N, C-alpha and C positions, 0 to 999 in steps of 0.2 A: 708419090709415095703411096704404097698400098695401105688401105684401111679395111676394117671389117666391122659392120654393125650387126650384132647378133639379133637384135629386134627386127631388123629389116629382113632377115632370113629365117625368122622364127617358124614360119609355115613349113619349112623343109628340114628343120632340126628337131630331134627329140632330146629333151633334157634327161640325162641319166643321173646326175648328182648336182646338188646345190648346197653349198656351205656358206652362203652369204657373200663372201668375197672371192670365192672360187666356184666354177661350175664346169661340168663335163657334158658335152653334147654329142649325139650321133647324127651324122649327115645322112638323111633318108632320101634325098633327091639328087645327089651327085653335084652339089654346089661346088664350083671350082675354088681352089685356094687362091687368095689374092696375091700370093708370092709367085707360085710356079704355074698357076692356071690349070693344074690337074685336080680332079675331084679328091677331096680328103675324106677319111673315114670318121675321125673323131676330132673334136675341138675342145681344148682345155683353155679356159679363160680365168685370169686372176688379176685382182686389184692389189694384192699383197706386194710389198716391196721385195720380199724374198719368199720363195716357195720351192717345194720339192715336187717334181713331176710324177704323175702316176707311173707305176711300173709298166714297162713296154716290152714288146717281143722283138726288138731290133728294128722296129719300123723307122721310116724316114720322117723328119719333122721340118716344118717351116714355121717361122716366127714373125709376128707383126707386133710392134710396140707402139702404143698410142699414149696420149697424155694421161689417161685414167685407167689403162689396162694393158695387159699383155695377152696376146692370143697365140696359142700353139696349135698348129694344124698337123695331125698325124696322118701319114699316108700308108 
């Protein structure tokens, strides 16, 4: 099962927004997505039980659900 540790990849990510239980990151180093193994552009992470995703431009998404968070990878 794929997983993703934001802190493990922090050196390659730029945080764009932090609302406490949600955050938005830019992939600056071409880290591969743990789902499809292609580099992703942005990462949206939430610990909320329900949330609305930021507006997108028709981009493709991959999703990883962990015990304490959901990670949405935008390609």
